C-alpha positions in Angstrom: -113.1 -11.8 285.3 -112.7 -15.1 286.8 -109.2 -16.6 287.9 -107.9 -20.1 286.9 -105.0 -22.5 287.4 -103.6 -21.4 284.1 -103.4 -17.7 284.9 -102.2 -18.5 288.4 -98.9 -20.5 287.3 -98.6 -18.1 284.5 -98.5 -15.1 287.1 -96.1 -17.0 289.3 -93.8 -17.4 286.3 -93.7 -13.8 285.4 -92.9 -12.9 289.2 -90.3 -15.7 289.0 -88.9 -14.4 285.7 -89.0 -10.5 287.1 -87.3 -11.6 290.4 -84.3 -13.4 289.1 -83.6 -11.4 285.8 -83.5 -8.0 287.7 -79.6 -8.8 288.8 -78.5 -9.4 285.3 -80.5 -6.8 283.7 -79.5 -4.1 286.2 -76.1 -5.6 287.0 -76.8 -5.3 290.7 -74.5 -6.2 293.5 -76.7 -8.9 295.1 -78.2 -11.8 293.4 -77.3 -14.4 291.0 -76.4 -13.1 287.1 -75.7 -14.4 283.8 -72.1 -14.8 282.9 -70.8 -13.4 279.8 -68.7 -15.8 277.3 -65.8 -15.1 275.7 -67.1 -13.4 272.6 -68.9 -10.9 274.7 -66.6 -9.9 277.7 -63.1 -10.6 276.0 -60.7 -13.2 277.1 -58.4 -16.0 275.9 -58.7 -18.6 273.1 -56.1 -21.4 273.0 -55.7 -24.5 271.1 -53.3 -27.1 272.8 -51.7 -30.3 271.6 -50.7 -33.5 273.5 -47.5 -35.3 273.4 -49.1 -38.6 273.7 -46.1 -40.6 273.2 -44.6 -39.3 276.5 -47.4 -40.7 278.3 -46.4 -44.3 277.3 -43.1 -43.8 278.8 -44.5 -42.4 281.9 -46.8 -45.6 282.1 -43.3 -47.9 281.7 -42.0 -45.8 284.4 -44.7 -46.4 286.9 -44.7 -50.0 286.0 -40.9 -50.0 286.7 -41.4 -48.3 290.0 -44.0 -50.8 291.0 -41.9 -54.0 290.1 -38.7 -52.5 292.2 -41.4 -51.8 295.1 -42.3 -55.3 295.0 -39.1 -57.0 294.5 -37.8 -55.0 297.4 -40.7 -55.7 299.8 -40.5 -59.5 299.0 -36.7 -59.4 299.5 -36.2 -60.6 295.6 -32.7 -59.9 294.2 -32.8 -58.1 291.1 -30.0 -57.4 288.5 -29.8 -54.8 286.2 -33.4 -53.4 286.1 -33.8 -51.0 283.4 -36.4 -49.2 281.1 -36.6 -47.0 278.2 -39.2 -46.3 275.7 -39.9 -49.8 274.3 -40.0 -51.5 277.5 -38.4 -52.8 281.0 -35.6 -55.4 281.3 -34.1 -57.1 284.2 -32.9 -60.4 285.5 -33.5 -62.2 289.1 -30.5 -63.9 290.8 -32.6 -66.5 292.1 -34.3 -69.0 289.7 -36.8 -69.9 292.4 -38.4 -66.2 292.3 -39.3 -66.4 288.7 -43.0 -68.1 289.3 -43.7 -65.4 292.2 -42.6 -62.6 290.0 -44.3 -63.9 287.0 -47.6 -64.1 288.8 -47.2 -60.7 289.9 -46.6 -59.2 286.6 -49.7 -61.0 285.2 -52.0 -58.9 287.5 -50.8 -55.8 285.8 -53.3 -54.8 282.9 -52.0 -54.6 279.3 -48.4 -56.0 280.1 -46.8 -58.3 277.9 -44.4 -60.6 279.5 -41.2 -62.4 277.9 -39.0 -64.7 280.2 -35.9 -66.6 279.1 -34.5 -68.2 282.1 -34.3 -65.7 284.9 -34.2 -62.6 282.4 -37.7 -60.5 282.0 -38.5 -58.4 279.1 -41.7 -56.4 279.6 -43.6 -54.3 276.9 -46.9 -52.6 276.8 -49.3 -54.1 274.2 -50.5 -52.2 271.3 -54.0 -52.1 272.7 -52.3 -50.9 276.1 -50.4 -48.1 274.3 -53.3 -46.6 272.4 -55.4 -47.0 275.3 -52.7 -45.0 277.3 -52.3 -42.2 274.7 -56.4 -41.8 274.8 -56.6 -41.6 278.4 -53.5 -39.1 278.3 -55.9 -36.7 276.3 -58.9 -37.4 278.3 -57.1 -36.9 281.7 -55.5 -33.7 280.4 -58.9 -32.2 279.5 -60.0 -33.2 282.9 -57.0 -32.1 284.9 -57.0 -28.6 283.2 -60.7 -28.1 283.8 -60.2 -29.0 287.3 -57.3 -26.6 287.7 -59.0 -23.7 286.0 -62.3 -24.3 288.4 -59.9 -24.2 291.3 -58.1 -21.2 289.9 -61.3 -19.1 290.2 -62.3 -18.5 286.5 -65.9 -18.4 285.6 -67.4 -21.3 283.2 -64.0 -21.9 281.4 -64.6 -23.9 278.3 -62.3 -27.2 278.0 -63.0 -29.6 275.3 -61.5 -32.2 272.7 -61.0 -30.9 269.3 -60.2 -33.4 267.0 -58.2 -36.6 267.9 -55.4 -35.1 270.1 -56.2 -31.4 270.3 -57.6 -29.5 273.2 -59.8 -26.1 272.8 -59.7 -23.9 276.0 -61.3 -20.7 276.3 -61.2 -18.5 279.2 -63.6 -15.5 279.5 -62.7 -12.6 281.6 -58.7 -12.8 280.9 -58.1 -9.0 280.4 -54.1 -8.4 281.7 -50.9 -10.1 280.3 -50.4 -11.2 284.2 -53.5 -12.8 284.4 -52.8 -14.7 281.1 -49.4 -15.6 281.5 -50.6 -17.0 285.2 -53.6 -19.0 283.5 -50.9 -20.5 280.8 -48.4 -21.6 283.3 -51.3 -23.0 285.3 -52.6 -24.9 282.5 -49.2 -26.2 281.2 -47.6 -27.1 284.3 -47.2 -31.0 284.4 -47.2 -31.0 288.1 -45.2 -34.3 288.0 -44.6 -35.2 291.5 -41.6 -37.7 292.2 -39.7 -38.9 295.2 -36.3 -40.2 294.2 -33.5 -41.6 296.6 -30.2 -39.7 296.4 -27.5 -42.1 295.1 -25.2 -41.2 298.1 -22.2 -43.4 296.8 -21.5 -41.2 293.7 -23.2 -37.8 294.5 -20.1 -36.4 295.3 -18.9 -36.9 291.7 -22.1 -35.7 290.2 -20.3 -32.3 288.9 -17.8 -34.2 286.9 -20.4 -36.7 285.4 -22.1 -36.1 282.1 -25.8 -37.7 281.8 -24.3 -40.8 279.7 -22.1 -41.6 283.1 -25.0 -41.1 285.2 -27.2 -43.6 283.0 -24.8 -46.2 283.2 -25.4 -46.3 286.7 -29.1 -46.1 286.6 -29.2 -42.7 287.8 -30.1 -39.1 286.7 -28.6 -35.7 287.0 -31.1 -32.9 288.4 -30.9 -29.4 289.2 -31.9 -27.6 292.2 -34.9 -25.7 291.7 -33.5 -22.4 293.7 -30.2 -22.5 292.1 -29.4 -24.2 289.0 -25.7 -24.5 289.8 -26.5 -27.0 292.6 -26.8 -30.5 291.0 -28.0 -33.9 292.2 -27.3 -37.4 291.4 -30.4 -39.5 291.9 -31.7 -42.9 291.1 -33.7 -42.9 287.8 -36.5 -45.1 289.2 -38.7 -43.1 291.7 -39.6 -44.1 294.9 -43.2 -43.1 294.1 -45.1 -40.4 292.1 -47.7 -38.0 292.1 -50.0 -40.7 291.2 -50.5 -41.9 294.7 -51.2 -38.3 295.8 -54.5 -37.6 297.5 -54.3 -34.0 298.6 -52.1 -31.1 298.3 -52.6 -27.3 300.0 -50.5 -24.4 301.0 -49.3 -23.6 304.3 -46.4 -21.7 306.0 -43.2 -22.8 307.6 -41.8 -21.6 311.1 -40.4 -18.4 309.1 -43.8 -17.7 307.7 -42.8 -18.7 304.2 -45.1 -20.4 302.0 -44.6 -24.2 301.4 -46.9 -27.1 300.0 -48.1 -29.8 302.3 -49.1 -33.0 300.6 -50.7 -36.3 301.5 -50.2 -39.8 299.9 -52.9 -42.6 299.6 -52.5 -46.0 301.6 -50.4 -47.8 298.9 -48.0 -44.5 298.8 -47.8 -44.0 302.4 -46.8 -47.8 302.8 -44.1 -47.3 300.0 -42.9 -44.0 301.7 -42.6 -45.4 305.2 -41.1 -48.8 304.1 -38.3 -46.9 302.0 -37.6 -44.1 304.7 -37.1 -47.1 307.3 -34.8 -48.6 305.1 -32.6 -45.3 304.4 -32.1 -43.8 307.5 -29.3 -41.4 307.2 -29.8 -41.2 303.5 -31.3 -38.2 301.6 -34.7 -38.1 299.8 -35.1 -35.6 296.9 -38.4 -34.0 296.4 -38.5 -33.6 292.6 -41.5 -31.6 290.7 -41.4 -31.3 286.8 -37.8 -32.6 287.0 -36.4 -30.1 289.1 -35.1 -30.8 293.0 -37.0 -28.8 295.3 -35.5 -30.2 298.5 -33.2 -33.1 299.4 -33.7 -33.6 303.2 -31.9 -36.3 305.4 -34.2 -39.3 306.5 -33.4 -39.1 310.2 -36.3 -41.7 311.3 -39.1 -43.8 309.4 -41.7 -41.4 308.3 -45.1 -42.9 308.5 -48.6 -41.3 308.0 -48.0 -40.3 304.0 -47.2 -36.6 304.6 -44.7 -34.4 303.4 -43.9 -31.1 302.0 -42.3 -29.1 299.2 -40.5 -25.9 300.3 -39.2 -23.5 297.9 -38.9 -19.9 297.0 -42.6 -19.5 296.3 -44.8 -16.3 296.5 -48.1 -16.8 297.9 -49.8 -17.1 294.6 -47.3 -19.4 293.4 -47.6 -21.9 296.1 -51.6 -21.7 295.6 -51.0 -22.3 292.1 -48.9 -25.4 292.4 -51.1 -26.7 295.1 -53.8 -26.3 292.7 -51.8 -28.1 290.2 -50.8 -31.1 292.2 -54.1 -31.5 294.1 -55.8 -31.6 290.6 -53.7 -34.4 289.4 -50.4 -34.3 287.1 -50.5 -34.4 283.1 -49.8 -37.9 281.9 -48.1 -36.3 278.9 -46.8 -32.8 278.3 -49.0 -30.5 276.4 -48.2 -27.7 274.2 -49.5 -24.3 272.5 -50.6 -24.7 269.1 -52.8 -21.2 268.4 -53.6 -18.6 270.7 -56.0 -15.6 270.3 -56.9 -12.7 272.8 -60.6 -11.4 272.3 -60.6 -7.8 273.5 -63.4 -6.3 275.6 -64.2 -3.7 273.1 -65.0 -6.5 270.2 -67.2 -8.2 273.1 -69.1 -5.0 273.7 -69.5 -4.5 269.7 -71.0 -8.0 269.8 -73.2 -7.1 272.6 -74.4 -4.3 271.1 -75.1 -5.7 267.5 -76.9 -8.3 269.3 -79.0 -6.1 271.4 -80.2 -3.9 268.4 -81.3 -7.2 266.6 -83.0 -8.6 269.5 -84.8 -4.9 270.4 -85.4 -4.5 266.7 -87.0 -7.8 266.3 -88.9 -7.7 269.1 -90.4 -4.4 268.4 -91.4 -5.2 264.9 -93.2 -8.4 266.2 -95.1 -6.3 269.0 -96.2 -4.1 266.5 -97.3 -6.7 263.9 -99.1 -8.6 266.4 -100.8 -5.4 267.6 -101.9 -4.3 264.0 -102.8 -7.6 263.1 -104.8 -9.5 265.9 -105.4 -6.4 267.9 -106.3 -7.4 271.5 -104.9 -11.1 270.9 -101.9 -9.4 270.3 -101.7 -7.6 273.3 -102.1 -11.1 275.1 -99.5 -12.6 273.0 -97.2 -9.9 273.6 -97.7 -10.0 277.4 -96.5 -13.7 276.7 -93.7 -12.8 274.7 -92.2 -10.5 277.3 -92.8 -13.3 280.2 -90.9 -15.5 277.8 -87.6 -13.5 277.7 -87.7 -12.6 281.2 -88.0 -16.4 282.1 -85.2 -17.0 279.8 -83.0 -14.6 281.6 -84.1 -15.6 284.9 -83.5 -19.5 284.5 -80.0 -18.5 282.9 -79.4 -16.4 286.0 -80.3 -18.7 288.5 -78.0 -21.6 287.3 -75.4 -18.9 286.4 -75.0 -19.7 282.9 -73.0 -18.4 280.4 -74.1 -16.3 277.4 -72.4 -16.4 274.4 -72.9 -14.6 270.9 -74.9 -17.7 269.5 -76.8 -17.8 272.9 -78.1 -14.2 272.1 -79.0 -15.5 268.7 -80.7 -18.0 270.5 -82.9 -15.5 272.3 -83.7 -13.9 269.0 -84.6 -17.0 267.5 -87.1 -17.7 270.5 -88.7 -14.6 270.1 -90.0 -15.7 266.9 -90.8 -19.2 267.9 -92.8 -17.8 270.8 -94.5 -15.6 268.5 -95.2 -18.6 266.0 -96.7 -20.6 268.5 -99.5 -17.7 269.3 -100.0 -17.3 265.7 -101.0 -20.7 264.9 -103.3 -20.5 268.0 -104.9 -17.3 266.9 -105.2 -18.4 263.1 -107.0 -21.5 264.3 -109.5 -19.4 266.4 -109.9 -16.8 263.5 -111.2 -20.1 261.5 -113.5 -21.2 263.6 -115.2 -17.8 264.4 -115.3 -17.0 260.6 -117.3 -20.2 260.4 -119.8 -18.7 262.9 -119.0 -20.8 265.9 -118.9 -18.9 269.4 -116.0 -17.1 270.7 -115.9 -19.5 274.0 -116.1 -22.5 271.7 -113.7 -21.3 269.0 -110.9 -20.5 271.7 -111.1 -23.9 273.4 -111.4 -25.7 269.8 -108.3 -23.4 268.6 -106.1 -24.4 271.3 -107.0 -27.8 270.9 -106.7 -27.9 267.3 -103.3 -26.1 267.6 -101.5 -28.3 270.4 -100.8 -31.0 268.1 -98.5 -28.8 265.5 -97.1 -26.5 268.5 -96.0 -29.9 270.3 -94.4 -31.6 267.4 -92.5 -28.6 266.2 -91.1 -27.6 269.6 -90.2 -31.4 270.4 -88.3 -31.7 267.3 -86.4 -28.6 267.9 -85.9 -29.3 271.4 -84.3 -32.7 270.1 -81.9 -30.9 267.7 -81.1 -28.6 270.7 -80.0 -31.5 272.9 -78.0 -33.1 270.1 -76.2 -29.8 269.6 -75.4 -29.5 273.3 -74.1 -33.0 273.4 -71.9 -32.8 270.5 -71.1 -29.2 270.1 -68.5 -27.4 272.0 -68.6 -23.8 273.6 -70.4 -21.3 271.7 -72.8 -23.9 270.1 -73.6 -25.2 273.7 -74.6 -21.6 274.6 -77.0 -21.8 271.6 -78.4 -24.9 272.6 -79.3 -24.0 275.9 -80.9 -20.5 275.2 -82.9 -22.3 272.7 -83.7 -25.2 275.1 -84.8 -22.9 277.8 -87.0 -20.7 275.2 -88.8 -23.7 273.9 -89.9 -25.1 277.4 -90.5 -21.0 278.3 -92.9 -20.5 274.9 -94.9 -23.8 275.8 -95.6 -22.3 279.2 -96.4 -18.6 278.2 -97.7 -19.2 274.7 -99.6 -22.4 275.4 -100.8 -22.3 279.2 -100.4 -18.2 279.8 -102.3 -16.9 277.0 -105.2 -19.6 277.5 -105.1 -18.5 281.2 -105.9 -15.1 280.3 -108.7 -15.7 277.4 -110.5 -17.9 280.5 -110.1 -15.0 282.6 -111.4 -12.3 280.2 -114.1 -14.8 279.0 -117.4 -13.0 280.3 -116.3 -9.7 279.1 -115.4 -11.4 275.6 -118.9 -13.0 275.6 -120.7 -10.0 276.2 -118.9 -7.8 273.8 -119.1 -10.3 270.9 -116.8 -7.9 269.0 -114.4 -10.2 266.8 -112.6 -7.3 265.4 -111.5 -5.9 268.7 -110.3 -9.2 270.3 -109.1 -10.9 267.4 -108.9 -8.5 264.3 -111.5 -9.8 262.1 -115.0 -8.9 261.0 -118.1 -10.2 261.7 
C-alpha cells in the first residue's frame, strides 16, 4: 500500500463528515445540529396580504409632517395645512415665501407641486405611488423577517408570493400561546408617533365627534390603558417611528417594564425644537393609534431619547421593543390563510423519508457489491462518506432540513453511485481490451471525467436557479442537491481514485479482474 494526496484528502473529508454529523445523527447536547423544517417538526404556515393603499397615505402624512417642520423652523406662516388620500394642501400668508417653499418641495422625490398664487397642492406621481406600494411589500417582508429573527425562531421562512402576498412558515410553533405571540409580533404595525396635545380644546374632547375634531385639524385617540380616557391631538405628528434608531426594554423606578427609544439626528433636532417651544404643554406618545403616555414638557429635551411606559408584562415589553427596533410596517397586513402542521405529521414524514433513504441506500449497496465486487466496496465507502459530508456541512451551517431536502439526499445517493458506475464501466471496457489494470484505472477516470463533470455542472446550475427563484421547501431541495453534487465530486472522483492508487501494488500482483471489478479475464 502507498499513500497519496488523494487518499489523504479523502480521509480528512471522512473525519470531517463523522465529526460534524454526530450531533445531528445522535442529537447530542453539544455541537451544531441540522434544524428540521416546518414539514418535519410541525409549526405554522401563514399567507399574509398587504394593504398597500394605506402605505400611500402614510407617505403623504410623513411629507405633511416634514412640510410643517420646515415652515415652523423657517418661521413661515402657513394656513390650512391639511392632507388626505389624494394629497396635501396649504396656503402661505406671505407671498415672498413662495419661492423658498417651492425650492424645498422640489427636493422631495416623487412629489408633484401645483401652485396658484400662495396656495399649494401637493400630490404623489403615479410612479411614486407604485413605488411606495412595492416598497411597502418589500419592507414588510424584511421587517417581519427581522422581527422573527429577534424573536428567537430558528430559520423562519418569509418570502413574497405573487404580487402582494407574503408567505410565512414558522417551524417549532407547537402551542396556542406561541402561535398567538408570533402572530401578534408579525401583524403589529409598531407605528410610533409623537403628537402634540391640543391644549386649547382638549377639555371638550368628550363632547366632540370625530368630524368636529377633524374640523380643527385634530384626532381623538384613546388611552392604551383605559379606553374611557380620550385625548385630542393635532393630526399632523411632530415625528414618527421612521426616525427611530433603537428601542430596548428597561425598567422604571418601580421595577415596571418600559421601552426606551432613541431618535436619529433629524428626529432629535425636531424633538428638541418642539419641546423647547412647548414647555408647559403635553406631548402624546402614540403607538398604533393609542396614547401610551402624555407627559408634561417641563423643559427642552435634547439628545433624542424617550420612553414608552404602560401596563406591560416583561414578554410584551420585549416583543414591543423588537417590533419598534425592526421598524414599523408601512402598510397593515392581514391574514389570508393559516395552517398548523402537527408534529405527528412531521414524524410520519421523517419515518417515510428514512425508509426511502435506507431502502434506496441498501439496494444500491447490494447491487454494487454483487456487480462490481471489490470495486463496489470502494464505491460504497465513497457513498457513505458522501452522505456524512452532506449531513456535516448542513450541521455546520445550521441549515434547515425539509421533506424535499430529504428527497434531495435520496437523489444524491443515486447521483453519487452514478459517477462511480460511469468510471467503473470505462475501466471494465479497457480491461476487456487487454489493457493493464493500472492503465485501465487511470484511463477510465480520464475518459469518464468529462461526462461526470458536465452532468454535475448542469445539475448544479439547475440547483442554483431553484435556490434563487424558489421558496422554502424548494430552497431546501436545492441546498441538499448542491452540497451532494460537490460532495460526490470529492468522494466518487478524488476519493475512490486515491483508494485505487493506494491498492495499486496489490491489484497488480493479483491480476484478478473478477475479484476487483467483477469481470472475467
